[in-house]
C-alpha positions as CSV (number, residue, x, y, z in Angstrom):
1,R,64.1,59.8,94.8
2,R,62.7,63.4,93.7
3,C,64.7,66.3,95.2
4,F,61.9,68.3,97.6
5,R,62.9,71.9,96.5
6,Y,62.9,74.0,94.2
7,S,63.2,77.0,92.7
8,R,61.1,79.9,93.0
9,A,60.7,80.0,89.2
10,E,59.6,76.2,89.1
11,R,57.2,76.9,91.4
12,S,55.3,79.6,89.5
13,R,55.6,76.6,86.5
14,G,53.6,74.9,88.7
15,H,55.6,71.2,87.7
16,L,59.0,70.2,87.3
17,S,61.7,69.2,84.7
18,E,62.1,66.2,84.2
19,S,64.3,66.8,81.0
20,A,68.1,67.2,80.6
21,P,68.9,71.1,80.8
22,S,68.0,73.2,77.4
23,P,70.6,74.1,75.3
24,E,70.0,77.6,75.7
25,P,69.4,79.4,79.3
26,Q,65.7,80.5,79.3
27,V,65.8,83.9,80.4
28,N,64.3,87.0,78.9
29,A,66.9,88.2,76.1
30,P,68.8,90.8,76.7
31,R,68.5,94.1,74.5
32,D,72.6,94.0,72.8
33,A,71.9,97.2,71.2
34,H,69.2,100.5,72.1
35,E,68.6,103.6,70.1
36,H,68.1,107.1,71.0
37,D,65.3,109.2,68.8
38,E,67.4,112.7,69.2
39,S,68.0,114.6,66.4
40,G,69.6,118.3,66.3
41,L,71.3,120.9,68.8
42,V,68.1,120.7,70.8
43,D,67.8,116.8,71.5
44,G,71.8,116.6,71.9
45,L,71.6,119.4,74.7
46,R,69.1,117.4,76.5
47,H,70.5,114.2,76.5
48,L,74.0,115.9,77.8
49,F,72.5,117.2,80.8
50,R,70.1,114.6,81.4
51,P,72.0,111.4,80.8
52,H,69.4,108.3,80.6
53,R,70.0,105.1,82.2
54,H,71.6,102.6,79.9
55,D,70.1,98.9,80.1
56,P,73.0,96.8,81.9
57,G,73.4,94.7,78.6
58,A,73.7,97.3,76.3
59,G,76.3,98.1,74.4
60,F,78.3,96.8,76.8
61,D,82.0,97.7,77.2
62,S,84.9,95.5,78.4
63,A,87.2,96.5,80.9
64,L,90.1,97.8,78.9
65,E,87.7,100.2,77.1
66,S,85.9,101.4,80.0
67,S,89.2,101.9,81.4
68,Q,89.9,104.2,78.5
69,K,86.7,105.9,78.9
70,G,87.5,107.1,82.3
71,I,90.8,108.1,81.6
72,F,89.7,110.3,78.8
73,A,86.9,111.9,80.9
74,V,89.4,112.5,83.8
75,K,91.9,114.4,80.9
76,V,89.0,116.1,79.5
77,S,87.3,117.3,83.5
78,L,91.0,118.1,84.8
79,A,91.5,120.4,81.8
80,A,88.0,122.1,82.1
81,L,88.7,122.6,86.1
82,M,92.3,123.9,85.6
83,L,90.9,126.5,83.1
84,T,87.9,127.4,85.3
85,A,90.5,128.3,88.4
86,A,93.1,129.8,86.6
87,V,90.5,132.2,85.3
88,Q,88.9,132.5,89.4
89,L,92.2,132.9,90.6
90,I,93.3,136.2,88.4
91,L,90.2,137.3,89.9
92,V,90.8,136.8,93.1
93,W,94.1,139.0,92.9
94,L,91.8,141.6,91.2
95,T,88.9,141.8,94.2
96,S,91.0,140.5,97.1
97,S,87.5,138.6,98.2
98,T,88.0,136.1,100.5
99,A,84.7,134.1,99.3
100,L,86.2,134.0,95.9
101,L,89.7,132.5,97.5
102,A,87.8,129.7,99.0
103,D,86.2,128.8,96.3
104,T,89.3,128.8,94.1
105,I,91.0,126.6,96.2
106,H,88.6,124.3,96.4
107,N,88.4,123.9,92.2
108,F,92.1,123.6,92.4
109,S,91.5,120.8,94.6
110,D,89.0,118.8,92.9
111,A,90.6,119.4,89.8
112,L,94.1,118.1,91.7
113,T,92.0,115.2,92.9
114,S,91.7,113.8,88.7
115,V,95.2,112.9,89.2
116,P,95.2,109.5,91.5
117,L,92.0,108.7,89.6
118,W,93.5,109.1,86.3
119,I,96.7,106.7,87.7
120,A,94.0,104.6,89.6
121,F,92.6,103.8,86.0
122,V,95.7,103.1,84.5
123,V,96.9,100.7,86.8
124,G,94.1,99.1,87.4
125,R,94.4,97.9,83.3
126,R,97.5,95.7,84.5
127,A,96.6,92.3,84.2
128,A,96.5,89.6,87.1
129,T,99.7,88.2,88.5
130,R,100.8,85.4,91.0
131,R,101.1,88.0,93.5
132,Y,98.4,90.1,92.5
133,T,96.1,87.5,91.4
134,Y,92.8,89.4,91.6
135,G,94.7,92.1,89.5
136,Y,95.0,95.7,90.1
137,G,91.4,96.7,89.9
138,R,91.4,98.0,94.1
139,A,93.7,100.6,92.9
140,E,90.5,102.7,91.8
141,D,89.4,102.5,95.0
142,L,92.5,103.2,97.0
143,A,92.1,106.7,95.0
144,G,89.2,107.8,96.9
145,L,91.3,107.9,100.0
146,F,93.4,110.5,98.0
147,V,90.1,112.1,97.0
148,V,88.8,112.3,100.8
149,G,92.1,113.4,102.2
150,M,92.2,116.9,99.3
151,I,88.8,117.1,100.4
152,A,89.6,117.5,103.8
153,L,92.5,120.1,103.2
154,S,90.4,121.9,101.1
155,A,88.1,122.7,104.3
156,V,90.8,123.1,106.7
157,L,92.5,126.2,104.1
158,V,89.2,127.8,103.0
159,G,88.1,127.7,107.0
160,W,91.3,129.1,108.7
161,E,92.1,131.8,105.6
162,S,87.8,133.0,106.3
163,I,88.2,133.2,110.1
164,Q,91.4,135.8,109.8
165,R,89.7,137.5,107.4
166,L,86.3,137.6,110.0
167,F,89.4,139.3,112.4
168,E,91.3,141.5,109.9
169,P,88.6,142.1,107.3
170,A,90.3,143.7,103.6
171,E,88.4,145.3,101.1
172,V,86.5,144.2,98.5
173,T,86.9,145.7,95.3
174,N,85.5,145.1,92.1
175,L,82.1,143.4,92.9
176,G,81.2,142.9,89.6
177,L,84.2,140.9,88.7
178,L,83.7,139.2,91.5
179,A,80.1,138.2,90.6
180,A,81.0,137.5,87.2
181,A,84.2,135.2,89.1
182,G,81.1,133.3,90.3
183,V,79.3,132.7,87.8
184,V,82.7,131.4,85.6
185,G,82.8,128.8,88.8
186,F,79.6,127.6,88.6
187,V,79.5,127.5,84.7
188,G,82.7,125.3,84.4
189,N,82.1,122.9,87.5
190,E,78.6,122.1,86.4
191,L,79.7,121.3,82.6
192,V,82.7,119.0,84.6
193,A,80.0,117.4,86.5
194,I,77.9,116.4,83.8
195,Y,80.4,114.9,82.1
196,R,81.8,113.0,84.3
197,I,78.4,111.8,85.8
198,R,77.5,110.6,82.4
199,V,80.4,108.5,81.5
200,G,80.8,107.4,85.5
201,R,77.3,105.4,84.7
202,E,78.4,104.4,81.6
203,I,81.1,102.4,82.4
204,G,80.1,102.1,85.9
205,S,82.6,103.9,88.0
206,Q,81.2,104.9,91.1
207,A,84.5,106.9,91.9
208,L,83.7,108.6,88.9
209,I,80.3,109.6,89.6
210,A,81.1,110.3,93.0
211,D,83.8,112.9,91.7
212,G,81.3,114.1,89.5
213,L,78.5,115.2,92.4
214,H,81.6,116.8,93.9
215,A,82.6,118.9,91.2
216,R,78.2,120.0,91.2
217,T,78.5,120.5,94.8
218,D,81.9,123.2,93.9
219,G,79.4,124.7,91.5
220,L,76.8,125.3,93.8
221,T,79.6,126.9,96.3
222,S,80.5,129.0,93.6
223,I,76.8,130.9,93.5
224,A,77.8,131.5,97.3
225,V,80.7,134.3,96.0
226,V,77.8,135.9,93.9
227,I,75.7,136.3,97.1
228,A,79.1,137.5,98.9
229,A,79.6,140.4,96.5
230,A,76.1,141.3,96.8
231,G,76.4,141.2,100.8
232,V,79.2,144.0,100.3
233,W,77.3,145.9,97.7
234,L,74.8,146.6,100.2
235,G,77.6,147.8,102.3
236,F,77.8,144.3,104.6
237,P,81.6,143.7,104.5
238,L,81.5,140.7,106.7
239,A,79.3,138.9,103.9
240,D,82.5,138.1,102.4
241,P,84.7,136.0,105.3
242,I,81.0,134.8,106.4
243,V,80.1,133.0,102.8
244,G,84.1,131.9,103.3
245,L,82.8,130.3,106.5
246,V,79.3,128.9,104.7
247,I,81.9,127.2,101.9
248,T,83.9,125.4,104.5
249,V,80.5,123.7,106.1
250,V,79.3,122.7,102.5
251,I,83.1,121.0,101.9
252,L,82.6,119.5,105.6
253,W,79.1,118.1,104.3
254,I,80.6,116.4,100.9
255,L,83.3,115.3,102.8
256,R,80.8,113.3,104.9
257,D,79.2,111.9,102.1
258,A,82.8,110.8,100.4
259,A,84.2,109.6,103.0
260,R,81.6,107.4,103.7
261,S,80.9,106.2,99.8
262,V,84.7,105.3,99.6
263,F,84.6,103.0,103.0
264,R,81.6,101.4,102.1
265,R,83.5,100.6,98.3
266,L,86.9,99.0,100.0
267,M,84.2,97.3,102.9
268,D,83.1,95.6,99.6
269,A,79.7,97.0,100.0
270,V,77.3,96.4,97.2
271,D,73.4,97.8,96.8
272,P,70.9,95.1,97.8
273,E,69.3,95.5,95.2
274,L,72.1,94.1,92.7
275,V,72.1,90.8,95.1
276,D,68.7,90.3,94.5
277,D,68.8,90.9,90.5
278,I,71.7,87.8,90.4
279,E,69.3,85.7,92.3
280,R,66.8,86.3,90.1
281,V,68.8,85.6,86.5
282,A,70.3,82.9,87.9
283,A,67.0,81.0,89.5
284,A,65.3,81.7,86.1
285,V,67.7,79.6,84.4
286,E,66.5,75.8,83.3
287,G,67.4,73.0,85.4
288,V,68.6,75.2,88.6
289,K,66.7,74.3,91.6
290,E,67.8,76.7,93.8
291,V,70.5,79.9,94.1
292,E,71.8,79.4,97.9
293,T,74.2,81.9,98.4
294,V,75.0,84.7,95.9
295,R,78.5,87.2,96.7
296,V,79.4,90.1,94.5
297,R,81.9,93.0,95.1
298,W,83.3,95.8,93.3
299,L,87.2,96.0,92.5
300,G,87.4,99.6,91.0
301,H,84.4,99.7,88.1
302,R,83.8,96.3,87.8
303,L,82.1,93.5,89.4
304,R,83.3,90.2,90.6
305,A,80.8,87.5,92.3
306,S,80.4,84.0,92.9
307,V,76.8,82.2,93.5
308,S,76.7,78.5,94.6
309,L,73.4,76.9,93.2
310,V,71.3,73.6,93.4
311,V,70.5,71.3,91.1
312,D,69.3,67.9,90.3
313,C,71.3,65.2,91.8
314,Q,70.8,62.9,89.1
315,Q,72.7,64.8,86.5
316,S,76.3,64.0,85.2
317,V,79.1,66.3,86.0
318,A,78.8,67.5,82.4
319,D,75.1,68.6,83.3
320,G,75.6,70.3,85.8
321,H,78.3,72.3,84.1
322,H,76.2,72.6,81.1
323,V,74.0,74.5,83.7
324,A,76.1,76.4,85.6
325,E,77.4,78.0,81.9
326,H,74.1,78.7,80.8
327,V,73.8,81.0,84.2
328,R,77.3,82.9,84.1
329,H,76.0,83.4,80.4
330,A,72.7,84.9,81.8
331,L,74.3,87.4,84.2
332,F,77.0,88.4,82.1
333,H,74.3,89.8,79.4
334,E,71.9,90.9,82.7
335,V,74.1,92.5,85.1
336,G,76.1,95.2,83.5
337,Q,79.9,96.0,84.2
338,L,80.4,92.3,85.8
339,D,83.8,91.2,85.0
340,T,84.1,87.4,86.4
341,V,81.6,85.1,88.3
342,I,82.4,81.9,89.9
343,I,79.5,79.2,89.6
344,H,79.8,76.8,92.7
345,V,77.3,73.5,92.1
346,D,75.4,71.4,94.9
347,P,73.3,68.2,94.1
348,C,70.2,68.3,95.7
349,D,69.2,66.1,98.6
350,C,69.0,62.3,97.5
351,G,68.3,60.3,100.4
352,E,70.2,60.7,103.5
353,I,73.5,61.9,102.0
354,D,75.4,65.1,103.0
355,A,77.2,66.5,99.8
356,H,79.2,68.8,102.5
357,A,79.6,66.2,104.9
358,H,83.8,66.0,105.0
359,T,83.8,70.2,104.7
360,R,80.7,71.2,106.7
361,D,82.5,72.1,110.0
362,H,85.3,74.0,108.5
363,D,83.1,76.5,106.3
364,G,80.8,78.4,108.1
365,S,79.2,79.9,105.0
366,L,78.0,76.8,104.1
367,P,73.9,76.6,104.5
368,P,72.7,73.7,106.7
369,R,71.4,70.6,105.7
370,R,68.5,70.6,103.8
371,S,67.0,67.9,105.9
372,E,67.6,70.4,108.9
373,Q,65.7,72.9,107.1
374,R,63.3,70.8,106.1
375,V,62.0,69.4,109.7
376,E,62.2,73.3,110.4
377,E,59.4,74.1,107.4
378,D,57.1,71.5,108.7
379,D,57.4,72.7,112.3
């Protein structure tokens, strides 16, 4: 009795292996190291401002190491943004600019969003317990809710202040200092954005990447302060509160994107290409007849996956486990930030025996009987 369904990888090879599983998985060997052909100050700055994408299997950090990197990045960015906002606050007092006040408030709120993310990285390192059996990685996702709340609060404060100044204008002075403050805000935020995004990509933290993009947009709003100064200098004093309202709109745009990202993460959304990659890697392992289902989700900046495979029904339990372990090993090498993967092994059809006869009516996630699939394919 021969199994009638084979993996895409086996069909492409044009033959069926009848031997026992190979002691090593037949997948592309991962690159465990990579080299940077960068030397000197110019190349170093290029690497800083244009961070490259690492191979998922290269320089693979543990959950503890990646959390430590995330905490350090949060500390550095918090200090840099607080310094930037403090300098701008002094210049607000000297210039009485609404646009600069709006930008300063936003920069302070952006700095404060680092605090819950810092706490989340620390809490996420705690070991799983009998109550929290998956650990505390979800704390990082919950911190995103606080980030969304702070962005919304910034929009309200900036909008309210700008509307008040629109009906009760205040004289704006020291236009040169005002423009300089805008430049300070842009440079400070852009440096923080580059650093956050670089570390976020390295450790796989979407929350840190999103916070970096948030800081980058803050830098662009700082340029609006320079435009406000130019408008006042040209004799249009209402340019200051109007630019403040423009910044409010920009913050609301950020709020929409941030809220969408956070709620998608809380709803266990992942990039469909990630599912495709897991299916491809698992199907390429010798002994896998079919990849039936793949489920994967983020817990903080680490991935957890479950995969259902079909193997030869003539194999022993030990041989089936051998195939499953090869699949796990291949996935750990080829899928970045993968923390845990659970493999369920199903036997291929041998006669009319249904391997899920006792549970099919209870588990809606089970695939249809293969005999039914075969009939549908013949039709």
